[in-house]
C-alpha positions, -999 to 999 in steps of 0.1 A, spaced: -834 -89 -269 -836 -71 -304 -808 -63 -320 -817 -21 -321 -822 -25 -279 -790 -39 -272 -777 -12 -295 -794 14 -280 -785 -1 -244 -744 -3 -257 -751 36 -267 -759 48 -233 -738 31 -216 -710 48 -234 -727 81 -229 -733 75 -191 -693 67 -192 -678 95 -211 -702 117 -185 -685 96 -151 -655 117 -137 -631 104 -120 -622 122 -84 -592 128 -71 -578 131 -36 -555 159 -39 -538 171 -9 -524 199 2 -480 201 9 -475 227 35 -500 234 69 -524 264 64 -526 289 89 -557 302 103 -567 320 132 -597 293 135 -614 260 121 -634 286 97 -637 291 67 -650 296 31 -650 269 3 -656 281 -34 -647 265 -67 -613 268 -83 -611 290 -115 -646 305 -107 -645 320 -66 -682 312 -65 -692 298 -30 -696 264 -30 -726 246 -12 -731 219 8 -696 209 11 -686 181 34 -658 197 56 -645 164 78 -624 170 112 -599 144 110 -577 122 131 -540 127 128 -531 114 91 -569 113 81 -575 83 92 -611 85 115 -636 114 109 -645 129 147 -666 152 131 -681 164 103 -702 199 90 -713 209 55 -709 243 48 -739 273 44 -748 296 11 -725 313 8 -697 289 16 -687 288 46 -682 264 76 -668 266 114 -659 238 140 -654 251 174 -616 243 178 -609 218 204 -585 238 230 -556 210 236 -543 208 200 -529 233 175 -525 212 142 -556 202 129 -567 177 100 -592 186 69 -613 164 42 -634 184 22 -650 168 -3 -687 174 -27 -701 157 -55 -684 161 -88 -654 177 -66 -618 163 -62 -616 150 -23 -589 176 -12 -573 170 24 -548 195 43 -535 205 73 -543 237 95 -522 252 122 -540 271 146 -524 305 155 -551 331 173 -527 356 158 -529 346 120 -548 376 103 -571 351 84 -597 320 85 -595 298 54 -596 298 20 -598 263 3 -604 265 -34 -624 227 -49 -614 221 -86 -641 195 -106 -631 160 -110 -618 154 -145 
């Protein structure tokens, strides 16, 4: 391989490394309260709806995925609620965004659905 091709490949690898984003796991400490297992996902700082985001309903401690769905063009998602449980574990992820984990307590008297804001991975 010639020296110029080697230099070109090296520069390309450096540029790729700088463009890569490290994804962080963000776990919400407090329990969210919602009237249902539905809501909207937006991009933090812009409040733009985030479409195509994966929402996973998990077993306690986020150990196993039970069901999953994706947000629609308006960033909205919805799960049918299991009748017996009142505490749910959700994992929210999208390409180029930090992974967000939260616990949700369902209270049918709560005033609103979930509003989740994903931050861009840096």
